C-alpha positions in Angstrom: -12.0 -14.4 12.6 -14.1 -11.5 13.9 -13.7 -9.3 10.9 -16.2 -9.7 8.1 -16.4 -8.1 4.7 -19.3 -7.1 2.5 -19.2 -6.4 -1.2 -18.7 -2.7 -1.9 -21.5 -0.9 -3.7 -19.7 1.0 -6.5 -19.3 3.7 -7.2 -18.6 4.8 -3.6 -20.5 7.9 -2.5 -19.1 11.4 -3.0 -18.1 11.4 -6.6 -18.2 14.6 -8.6 -17.9 15.0 -12.3 -14.5 16.2 -13.3 -13.1 15.9 -9.7 -9.4 16.0 -9.0 -7.7 15.2 -5.7 -4.9 16.5 -3.5 -2.3 14.0 -2.4 -0.2 14.1 0.8 2.6 11.4 1.0 3.1 10.5 4.6 6.2 8.6 5.9 5.2 6.8 9.1 8.6 5.3 10.0 11.7 3.6 8.8 12.4 -0.2 8.7 15.8 -1.8 8.1 15.9 -4.3 5.3 18.4 -6.6 3.6 19.1 -5.4 0.0 18.6 -9.0 -1.3 15.0 -9.0 -0.1 14.1 -6.1 -2.3 16.4 -6.9 -5.2 16.8 -10.6 -5.6 20.2 -12.3 -5.8 20.8 -15.7 -7.4 22.8 -18.6 -6.0 22.7 -21.0 -3.1 23.0 -18.2 -0.5 20.3 -16.1 -2.0 17.7 -17.1 0.7 20.1 -16.4 3.6 21.0 -13.0 2.2 17.4 -12.1 1.6 16.5 -13.0 5.1 19.3 -10.9 6.4 21.3 -13.8 7.9 25.0 -13.7 7.3 24.6 -10.1 6.2 26.2 -7.1 7.9 23.3 -5.1 9.2 25.2 -1.9 8.3 24.5 -2.7 4.7 20.7 -2.9 5.2 18.5 -0.5 3.2 16.5 2.3 4.8 12.9 1.4 4.0 10.1 4.0 4.3 6.7 2.9 5.5 4.3 5.2 3.6 0.7 6.0 3.8 -1.1 8.6 1.7 -3.7 11.2 2.6 -6.0 11.9 -0.3 -8.5 14.9 -0.3 -11.5 14.5 -2.6 -13.9 17.5 -3.1 -17.0 15.3 -2.6 -15.9 12.1 -0.8 -13.7 14.1 1.7 -10.5 12.9 3.3 -9.4 9.3 2.7 -6.2 7.3 3.1 -4.3 4.8 1.0 -3.0 2.3 3.6 -2.5 3.2 7.2 1.3 3.1 7.9 2.6 2.1 11.3 0.5 2.1 14.4 1.4 4.8 17.0 2.5 2.1 19.5 5.3 1.0 17.3 7.1 4.1 18.3 7.1 2.9 21.9 7.0 -0.9 21.9 7.0 -2.5 18.4 6.1 -6.0 19.7 2.7 -4.8 20.8 1.6 -4.4 17.2 4.1 -6.4 15.2 4.5 -9.3 17.5 7.8 -10.4 19.1 9.3 -12.1 16.0 8.8 -9.2 13.6 9.8 -6.7 16.3 13.1 -8.6 16.6 13.5 -8.9 12.9 13.0 -5.2 12.5 15.2 -4.2 15.4 16.6 -0.8 14.4 13.2 0.4 13.3 12.9 4.1 13.6 9.6 5.9 14.3 8.6 8.8 16.6 5.0 9.4 17.8 4.5 12.4 15.4 5.0 10.1 12.4 1.9 8.1 13.0 -0.9 9.0 10.6 -3.3 10.3 13.3 -0.6 12.8 14.5 0.1 13.8 10.9 -3.6 14.3 10.3 -3.8 16.6 13.4 -0.9 18.6 12.0 -3.1 19.2 9.0 -6.2 20.2 10.9 -7.9 16.8 10.6 -8.9 14.0 12.9 -8.9 10.2 12.4 -12.7 10.4 12.5 -12.6 12.7 9.4 -11.3 9.8 7.3 -14.2 8.4 5.5 -12.5 5.7 3.4 -9.2 3.8 3.8 -8.2 2.2 0.5 -5.9 -0.7 1.1 -3.3 -1.8 -1.3 -2.9 -5.1 0.6 -2.9 -6.2 4.2 0.7 -6.9 5.0 2.0 -5.8 8.4 3.6 -2.5 7.3 0.5 -1.4 5.4 -2.3 -2.5 7.8 -0.5 -1.8 11.1 -2.7 1.2 12.1 -6.2 -0.1 11.0 -7.4 0.1 14.6 -6.9 3.9 14.6 -9.8 4.4 12.2 -12.9 2.6 13.6 -15.3 5.0 11.9 -13.9 4.5 8.4 -14.9 2.2 5.6 -12.0 0.0 4.5 -12.0 -0.9 0.8 -9.8 -3.6 -0.7 -9.9 -6.3 -3.3 -12.0 -9.5 -2.7 -8.9 -11.4 -3.8 -6.9 -9.9 -0.9 -9.7 -10.5 1.6 -9.9 -14.1 0.5 -6.3 -14.6 1.5 -7.1 -13.5 5.0 -10.4 -15.5 5.2 -9.3 -18.7 3.6 -5.7 -18.9 4.9 -4.0 -19.1 1.5 -0.9 -17.6 3.1 0.0 -16.2 6.4 3.3 -14.7 5.4 3.4 -10.9 6.1 0.0 -10.7 7.8 -0.6 -10.1 11.5 -4.2 -10.9 12.4 -4.4 -8.6 15.4 -3.9 -5.6 13.1 -7.2 -6.1 11.1 -9.4 -8.5 13.1 -12.0 -6.0 14.1 -15.7 -5.6 13.5 -15.1 -2.6 11.2 -16.7 -1.8 7.9 -14.7 -3.8 5.4 -15.9 -3.6 1.8 -14.5 -5.6 -1.1 -14.4 -5.1 -4.9 -14.0 -8.2 -7.0 -11.5 -8.0 -9.9 -13.0 -11.2 -11.2 -16.5 -9.7 -11.6 -18.0 -8.5 -14.8 -18.0 -4.9 -13.5 -14.2 -4.5 -14.1 -12.9 -2.4 -17.0 -9.6 -1.8 -18.5 -7.8 1.4 -17.9 -4.7 2.6 -19.7 -2.4 -0.4 -19.7 -4.2 -2.2 -16.8 -6.4 -5.1 -17.7 -8.7 -4.8 -14.7 -9.7 -1.7 -12.8 -12.6 0.0 -10.9 -13.5 3.7 -11.0 -14.2 3.9 -7.3 -16.2 7.1 -7.2 -17.5 7.0 -10.7 -15.8 10.3 -11.6 -12.4 9.2 -12.7 -10.6 10.7 -9.8 -9.5 7.5 -8.0 -9.1 4.2 -9.8 -8.2 0.8 -8.2 -6.0 -1.2 -10.6 -5.3 -4.9 -10.1 -1.6 -5.6 -9.6 -1.4 -9.0 -8.1 1.9 -10.9 -7.5 3.3 -9.4 -4.4 0.1 -10.7 -2.8 -2.7 -12.5 -4.5 -5.0 -9.5 -4.2 -2.6 -6.6 -4.4 -4.1 -3.3 -5.7 -2.5 -0.1 -6.8 -4.3 3.3 -7.2 -4.3 5.9 -9.9 -5.2 9.4 -8.8 -6.1 12.3 -11.0 -4.6 15.6 -10.0 -5.2 18.9 -11.8 -2.4 18.5 -14.3 -1.2 14.9 -14.0 -1.9 11.4 -12.7 -0.2 9.6 -9.8 0.1 5.9 -9.6 0.5 4.7 -6.0 2.1 1.4 -7.0 2.8 0.1 -3.5 4.5 -3.2 -3.4 3.9 -4.1 -7.0 7.2 -2.3 -7.4 9.4 -2.1 -4.2 12.0 0.2 -5.7 12.7 2.4 -8.7 15.1 -0.3 -10.0 12.2 -2.7 -10.2 10.4 -0.2 -12.5 13.5 0.7 -14.5 15.3 -2.6 -14.7 12.7 -5.2 -13.9 14.7 -6.3 -10.8 12.5 -8.7 -8.9 12.2 -9.0 -5.1 13.2 -12.3 -3.5 9.7 -13.4 -2.5 6.4 -13.0 -4.2 3.0 -14.7 -3.7 2.9 -15.4 -7.5 6.0 -14.6 -9.6 4.1 -14.9 -12.9 1.4 -12.4 -11.8 4.1 -10.1 -10.4 5.9 -10.0 -13.7 2.6 -9.3 -15.5 1.7 -6.5 -13.2 5.2 -5.0 -13.5 4.8 -5.0 -17.3 1.4 -3.2 -17.0 3.0 -0.6 -14.8 5.9 -0.2 -17.2 3.5 0.2 -20.1 1.5 2.7 -18.1 4.7 4.8 -17.7 5.3 4.6 -21.5 1.8 5.7 -22.3 1.5 8.3 -19.6 5.0 10.0 -19.5 3.8 12.8 -17.2 2.5 10.5 -14.5 4.2 10.3 -11.1 4.8 6.7 -10.2 5.5 6.0 -6.5 7.2 2.7 -5.6 6.3 1.0 -2.3 9.6 1.2 -0.4 12.2 3.3 -2.2 13.9 5.6 0.3 15.5 8.1 -2.2 12.3 8.2 -4.3 10.0 8.8 -1.4 12.3 11.4 0.2 12.2 13.4 -3.0 8.4 13.6 -3.1 6.7 17.0 -2.5 4.7 17.5 0.7 1.5 17.8 -1.3 0.4 17.4 -4.9 -2.7 19.1 -6.2 
């Protein structure tokens, strides 16, 4: 693998005491998905239904593929995840590969939905993105890494180890991330972690409380969610620690997880966070109705 990662030196530069951030949710496209993949069925046909086989595609869910622009007063503009690569709007197999492009046939994306185009619409350029904070490196979250060669990519060491040591190849596409970019890792097994709210392990990334990485493994071995501090509330970008609002509300599990025990534990931490922080906005990874209801910007 060409890509290499170095340990992040925390806190990252740019922190300011009392800082709050602005958040722009960005929808970069729409994937079709079988309901049983996101909300698990039981029985001998569960696997077939989750894969979409023997299922009428007209029943598939609309799945948003989000990324998030975060504006910090000292650290500048950053992203949480990258969304879909611009080429996916033209020829999905270039970025996703033939198999996934076929599986996601019916994918909807136009060129203006790619993050670089959405940045330009806001007066920014890809080169203005100083940091990209990765929740995990699955295909729909890491697709557009190549568009940000000047950025520093931060992610958990536990997630990087999956890529480097081949613990699992499911959901990862090497061509999306195998570049000589500046990858930096934070290790949730290190003594530097601290608890935050209901989360057992976290990092205050800028040392000012504005952006916290919280460890939510289960969907992948190194999955990370992010808690952002706005002026009047917190936002938890939960990503795939909870696919849908039903996962949060009813503990409905997805069909497949890298580690079901850890997924359940992370889900409980998110549910406790909601109880302890009732004013917080919690954003699931792929809930169409929930994402569509988000404001264009939160400050």
